[in-house]
matplotlib code that plots the C-alpha trace (Angstrom):
import matplotlib.pyplot as plt

x = [-6.5, -4.7, -2.8, -0.5, -1.8, -0.4, -1.1, -0.6, 0.2, 0.8, 0.2, -1.6, 1.7, 2.3, -0.9, 0.0, 3.0, 1.1, -1.0, 2.4, 3.9, 0.8, 1.3, 5.0, 4.5, 1.8, 3.9, 7.0, 4.4, 4.6, 1.0, 1.8, 3.4, 2.1, 3.8, 3.7, 4.2, 5.2, 5.2, 7.7, 6.2, 6.0, 7.2, 3.8, 3.6, 6.6, 5.0, 1.9, 4.0, 5.3, 2.2, 0.8, 3.8, 3.0, -0.4, 0.1, 2.5, -0.1, -2.4, -0.5, 2.2, 3.2, 3.2, 6.4, 6.5, 8.0, 8.3, 9.0, 8.2, 9.6, 10.0, 12.2, 14.2, 15.1, 15.3, 16.2, 18.1, 14.8, 12.5, 15.6, 15.9, 12.1, 11.6, 8.4, 10.0, 11.3, 12.6, 13.3, 13.4, 13.9, 11.9, 13.9, 13.6, 10.1, 9.1, 11.3, 9.8, 13.2, 13.6, 10.2, 11.0, 14.5, 12.5, 11.1, 14.3, 16.1, 18.8, 17.6, 19.0, 16.9, 17.8, 18.1, 18.0, 20.1, 21.1, 17.7, 19.7, 21.3, 18.1, 17.8, 14.6, 11.3, 10.1, 6.2, 4.7, 1.7, -1.1, -5.0, -5.9, -6.6, -9.6, -12.9, -13.7, -14.6, -10.9, -7.8, -4.2, -1.3, 2.2, 3.9, 6.5, 8.6, 11.2, 11.8, 14.6, 13.4, 14.3, 11.5, 12.8, 10.0, 10.1, 11.9, 10.3, 13.3, 15.6, 13.0, 12.0, 15.1, 15.7, 12.7, 12.3, 9.6, 8.0, 8.1, 5.0, 4.2, 4.4, 1.9, -0.5, -0.2, -1.1, -4.0, -5.4, -4.9, -7.1, -9.8, -9.9, -10.5, -13.7, -12.1, -13.7, -11.2, -7.7, -5.5, -1.8, 0.1, 3.6, 5.7, 6.1, 4.3, 4.8, 8.3, 7.2, 9.3, 12.4, 14.6, 13.1, 14.1, 12.0, 10.7, 7.8, 5.9, 3.0, 0.4, 1.9, 1.6, -1.9, -2.8, -1.0, -2.8, -6.4, -5.5, -4.2, -7.3, -10.2, -12.3, -11.2, -14.3, -12.0, -8.4, -7.3, -3.9, -3.0, -1.6, 0.7, 3.2, 1.6, 4.8, 6.0, 2.8, 3.8, 1.8, 1.3, -0.5, -2.7, -3.6, -4.8, -6.9, -8.5, -9.0, -9.5, -12.5, -11.9, -9.1, -11.1, -11.4, -10.2, -6.7, -5.2, -2.3, 0.5, 0.3, 1.2, 1.0, 0.0, 2.4, 5.7, 8.2, 6.6, 7.1, 10.7, 11.5, 9.8, 12.1, 8.9, 9.4, 6.2, 5.2, 1.7, 1.0, 2.0, -0.5, -3.1, -2.3, -2.2, -5.7, -6.9, -5.3, -6.7, -10.2, -10.3, -9.5, -11.9, -14.4, -16.1, -12.6, -12.3, -9.3, -8.0, -4.8, -2.1, -1.8, 0.4, -0.7, 1.9, 5.1, 8.0, 8.3, 4.6, 2.9, -0.6, -0.1, 1.5, -1.2, -3.9, -2.3, -2.7, -6.6, -7.0, -5.3, -8.1, -10.7, -8.1, -7.3, -11.1, -10.1, -13.0, -10.9, -8.6, -6.3, -4.7, -1.5, -0.7, 3.1, 5.1, 8.7, 10.5, 14.1, 16.7, 14.9, 15.9, 12.3, 12.8, 15.8, 13.7, 11.9, 9.0, 5.1, 3.8, 1.6, -1.5, -1.0, -0.8, -3.6, -5.7, -4.6, -5.3, -8.6, -9.3, -8.4, -10.4, -13.5, -12.9, -12.3, -15.8, -17.1, -15.9, -16.8, -20.1, -20.6, -19.2, -21.7, -24.8, -23.9, -24.4, -27.9, -30.0, -27.2, -26.9, -23.7, -22.2, -21.5, -19.2, -20.4, -18.0, -20.6, -24.1, -25.9, -22.5, -20.4, -18.2, -19.0, -16.2, -15.1, -14.6, -17.5, -19.3, -22.8, -25.4, -28.3, -31.1, -29.8, -28.4, -26.1, -22.5, -19.2, -18.1, -21.4, -21.8, -25.1, -26.4, -28.1, -29.6, -28.2, -31.2, -29.0, -26.5, -25.5, -22.5, -20.1, -21.5, -24.3, -27.5, -29.2, -31.8, -30.6, -32.2, -33.8]
y = [-25.4, -25.9, -23.6, -23.6, -24.1, -22.4, -23.4, -20.6, -20.9, -18.0, -14.4, -12.1, -10.9, -14.3, -14.6, -11.5, -13.0, -16.1, -14.3, -13.0, -16.3, -17.7, -15.1, -15.8, -19.4, -19.1, -16.6, -19.3, -22.0, -24.2, -25.1, -28.5, -26.8, -26.8, -24.1, -24.6, -21.1, -21.8, -19.9, -20.2, -18.2, -21.2, -24.8, -26.0, -23.9, -25.5, -28.9, -27.8, -26.8, -29.9, -31.9, -29.6, -30.5, -34.6, -34.2, -32.0, -34.8, -37.9, -35.7, -34.6, -37.4, -35.9, -32.1, -29.9, -29.1, -26.1, -24.7, -21.4, -18.9, -18.1, -21.7, -22.6, -19.4, -20.0, -24.1, -24.7, -28.1, -29.3, -29.0, -30.1, -33.3, -34.2, -36.4, -34.9, -31.6, -30.9, -27.2, -25.0, -21.3, -18.5, -15.4, -13.0, -15.5, -16.2, -12.7, -12.5, -13.5, -14.6, -17.4, -18.9, -18.7, -20.6, -23.5, -24.7, -25.1, -28.6, -28.4, -25.7, -25.6, -27.5, -25.0, -21.2, -19.8, -16.5, -14.4, -12.6, -10.0, -8.7, -7.3, -3.8, -3.3, -4.3, -3.7, -2.8, -6.1, -5.3, -7.7, -7.7, -8.0, -11.0, -11.7, -11.1, -8.4, -6.0, -5.8, -5.9, -6.1, -4.1, -5.0, -1.5, -2.8, -6.2, -7.1, -6.3, -4.9, -5.7, -8.9, -10.0, -13.2, -15.1, -14.2, -16.0, -13.9, -11.3, -14.1, -15.2, -11.8, -9.6, -6.1, -3.6, -2.1, 0.0, 0.5, 3.9, 6.1, 6.8, 3.2, 2.3, 5.2, 3.6, 0.3, 1.4, 3.7, 0.6, -1.3, 0.9, 1.3, -2.4, -2.3, -2.4, -0.4, -1.3, -1.5, -2.7, -1.9, -4.6, -5.7, -7.5, -4.3, -1.7, 1.2, 1.0, 2.2, 4.9, 4.7, 3.8, 6.4, 9.8, 12.7, 11.6, 9.3, 7.4, 5.1, 8.2, 10.3, 7.4, 6.8, 10.3, 10.5, 7.3, 9.0, 12.4, 11.1, 8.2, 10.2, 7.3, 4.8, 4.4, 2.8, 2.4, 0.0, -1.1, -4.4, -5.3, -2.3, -1.9, 0.9, 2.0, 3.4, 5.2, 9.0, 12.4, 12.0, 8.7, 9.7, 12.7, 10.5, 8.6, 11.9, 13.6, 11.2, 9.6, 7.1, 5.7, 3.0, 3.2, -0.5, -1.0, -4.5, -3.9, -6.0, -6.2, -9.7, -9.4, -7.0, -7.3, -5.3, -8.0, -10.2, -7.4, -7.1, -10.4, -10.3, -7.7, -5.7, -1.8, -0.7, -0.9, -2.0, 1.9, 2.7, 0.7, 1.9, 5.7, 4.8, 3.0, 6.5, 8.8, 7.2, 7.1, 10.4, 11.5, 8.8, 7.9, 5.1, 3.2, -0.5, -2.3, -6.0, -7.3, -10.0, -11.7, -14.7, -16.8, -19.0, -17.0, -18.4, -17.5, -16.4, -16.7, -16.6, -13.0, -11.9, -13.5, -11.7, -8.6, -9.5, -10.4, -6.5, -5.3, -6.4, -4.1, -1.4, -0.8, -1.7, -4.7, -6.1, -8.3, -10.9, -13.2, -15.5, -17.7, -20.2, -20.0, -22.4, -22.3, -21.8, -23.1, -20.7, -17.9, -16.8, -17.4, -21.1, -21.4, -19.8, -21.9, -22.7, -22.7, -26.3, -27.3, -27.7, -24.3, -22.8, -24.4, -23.3, -19.7, -19.6, -20.9, -18.3, -15.5, -16.8, -16.7, -13.6, -12.2, -13.9, -12.0, -8.3, -9.1, -10.1, -6.9, -4.8, -6.3, -6.0, -2.4, -1.7, -2.6, 0.0, 1.9, 2.9, 1.0, 1.5, -1.9, -3.4, -6.6, -9.7, -12.1, -12.3, -11.5, -10.7, -7.6, -5.8, -2.4, 0.3, -1.4, -4.7, -6.1, -8.8, -8.2, -10.6, -8.9, -10.0, -8.3, -10.6, -7.7, -9.2, -8.7, -4.8, -3.1, -0.7, -0.8, 1.2, -0.9, -0.6, -3.1, -5.1, -7.5, -10.1, -13.7, -12.8, -13.3, -11.1, -8.6, -8.9, -6.1, -4.8, -2.6, 1.0, 2.6]
z = [-21.0, -17.8, -16.0, -13.1, -9.7, -6.3, -3.0, -0.4, 3.3, 5.4, 5.1, 2.8, 1.3, 0.4, -1.1, -3.1, -4.2, -5.1, -7.8, -9.2, -9.5, -11.2, -14.1, -14.6, -14.5, -17.3, -19.2, -19.0, -20.2, -16.9, -17.1, -15.5, -12.4, -8.9, -6.7, -2.9, -1.3, 2.1, 5.6, 8.4, 11.0, 13.5, 13.5, 12.9, 9.8, 8.3, 9.2, 7.2, 4.2, 3.9, 4.3, 1.4, -0.7, -0.1, -0.6, -4.1, -5.1, -4.4, -6.3, -9.4, -9.4, -13.1, -12.1, -11.9, -8.2, -7.2, -3.7, -2.7, 0.2, 3.8, 5.0, 1.7, 2.0, 5.7, 5.5, 1.6, 2.4, 4.0, 1.4, -1.4, 0.6, 0.1, -3.1, -3.8, -4.9, -8.4, -7.8, -4.6, -5.2, -2.7, -1.8, -3.9, -6.9, -6.4, -8.1, -11.0, -14.3, -15.7, -12.7, -14.2, -17.9, -16.8, -14.7, -18.0, -19.6, -19.5, -17.2, -14.9, -11.6, -8.8, -5.8, -6.4, -3.0, -2.6, 0.7, 1.1, 3.2, 0.1, -1.4, -1.1, -3.3, -3.8, -7.1, -8.0, -8.9, -11.0, -10.8, -11.5, -7.7, -5.9, -3.4, -4.4, -7.0, -4.0, -2.6, -3.8, -2.3, -3.3, -1.8, -0.5, 1.3, 2.1, 4.7, 8.4, 10.4, 13.6, 15.6, 17.7, 19.6, 18.2, 14.9, 12.1, 9.3, 8.8, 7.8, 5.2, 3.8, 4.4, 5.1, 5.0, 1.5, 0.4, -3.3, -4.4, -3.6, -7.6, -8.4, -5.7, -6.6, -10.3, -9.3, -7.1, -9.9, -12.4, -9.9, -9.5, -13.3, -13.5, -10.9, -7.4, -5.0, -2.1, -1.8, 1.1, 1.3, 2.5, 3.3, 6.1, 8.5, 6.6, 9.4, 8.3, 5.0, 3.4, 5.8, 2.7, 0.2, 0.0, 0.8, 4.1, 3.0, 5.6, 5.7, 6.3, 3.6, 1.3, 2.0, 1.5, -1.8, -2.8, -1.8, -3.3, -6.6, -7.2, -6.3, -7.4, -5.1, -2.3, 0.3, 1.4, 4.2, 5.4, 6.8, 10.3, 11.8, 14.3, 16.2, 17.8, 14.2, 13.6, 12.9, 13.1, 9.4, 9.8, 12.6, 10.6, 7.8, 10.3, 11.5, 8.0, 5.4, 5.3, 2.9, 4.9, 6.8, 10.7, 11.3, 12.5, 13.2, 15.5, 16.2, 20.3, 20.9, 25.0, 27.4, 30.0, 29.9, 31.0, 28.6, 25.7, 26.7, 26.3, 23.0, 22.3, 21.0, 21.2, 22.7, 26.6, 27.4, 28.3, 24.7, 23.2, 25.2, 24.7, 20.7, 20.8, 23.0, 20.5, 17.3, 19.1, 19.8, 16.0, 14.7, 17.4, 15.0, 14.9, 15.7, 16.5, 16.0, 17.4, 17.4, 20.7, 21.5, 24.3, 26.4, 25.6, 27.2, 31.0, 30.8, 34.3, 35.1, 36.0, 32.7, 30.8, 33.3, 31.8, 28.3, 28.8, 30.7, 27.7, 25.4, 27.7, 28.2, 24.5, 23.5, 20.9, 18.7, 16.6, 18.1, 16.3, 18.9, 18.4, 20.8, 21.1, 19.0, 19.3, 16.0, 15.8, 15.3, 17.1, 20.9, 22.5, 21.5, 23.7, 26.5, 29.3, 28.1, 29.0, 29.1, 25.7, 28.0, 29.7, 26.3, 24.7, 27.9, 27.8, 23.7, 24.8, 27.2, 25.0, 22.0, 24.5, 25.3, 21.6, 20.9, 23.9, 22.5, 19.0, 20.1, 22.4, 19.5, 17.0, 19.3, 19.8, 16.2, 16.1, 14.7, 13.1, 9.3, 7.7, 4.2, 2.9, 0.4, -1.1, -1.3, -2.6, -3.0, 0.4, 2.4, 2.9, 5.3, 6.8, 7.0, 10.3, 8.6, 10.2, 8.3, 7.5, 6.0, 3.7, 1.6, -1.2, -4.1, -5.1, -6.5, -5.4, -5.7, -5.1, -2.5, -0.5, 2.3, 5.1, 8.4, 11.0, 12.9, 14.8, 14.8, 15.3, 17.7, 14.8, 11.9, 11.7, 9.9, 8.2, 5.4, 2.3, 2.4, -0.4]

ax = plt.figure().add_subplot(projection="3d")
ax.plot(x, y, z, "-o")
ax.set_aspect("equal")
plt.show()
């Protein structure tokens, strides 16, 4: 039996919502549908979204092609103008079951994109999880109230809004009961979680509630955080909750104060270093990843060198490097641009540094003992999110204890302990 096809571009939250749309479309009888869940983070992401739409139409000429996601929300006219597209729906509409029910009716509107800034609630969307059978993702927040000069996402996602803690706990419990060992709390700006809820709720308090009320959950992770918003409750949770994994991915973006100011970030270079130092004092085995942009407008060689030094000063292990790409509609697109060749060269240098710090961390794990959650036969992750290859044939969801005997610079290798 056929079922709806969903093509996802962009972030984990998009992937989460894609699974929800798959359920809604199947429930509405749209088994012939192809849904393209677009990304708007860069101009290149929009171009890739258009490519995916054209390819989907070539491969499925008779399908009902539905386009949604951040790019569709921000530029609905662009996608409505594509002959390949049957329907364009916004980010507020794509999570509503009744929208998909309506798409199955004759005469349904071709474009349904409303003002995302008027959305004030994020409903708890119950799904059975996605990814491997080891790890599930739970949306706890959507939207963003900040206005970084390079980012269009607030206009695609709307204002920050949180899922009530009780609903989050209920979904995590449901996922654990179906066999998941690890849950990741995800959103657009999850460290703003709770600011729109009563009772002083925050991400740290939410994490502690989940761990307290779902004692059978083995591992809890959080997706990318804005470290300047991490409050005392979050740091306390890092220090006191062993089931909160010692791996944080930070939204750093740059290592120079002037560039951070021009990005309209809310932290300084020193703030980032202090946060990493504080978290490491509380949890000595913690590791950090970070998003870093190469070649932001006006960035000089000296500014870029500050970013390179920040990698060492924060003790980063995993780097996600983004060559700057001007996004139409953002202030950064109107700033003096760095040449594309210079951006490419700086991104390459950052990635090379990222390879080196990861290899150094992995080599330092030689001889250690790690708890490993298997993601697929022979491959799992440690608590610090390092990938490890084992000789064991255990499937996704198995928890094993292993001794690390080496690495290839990108992943660990180990043997299962009896």
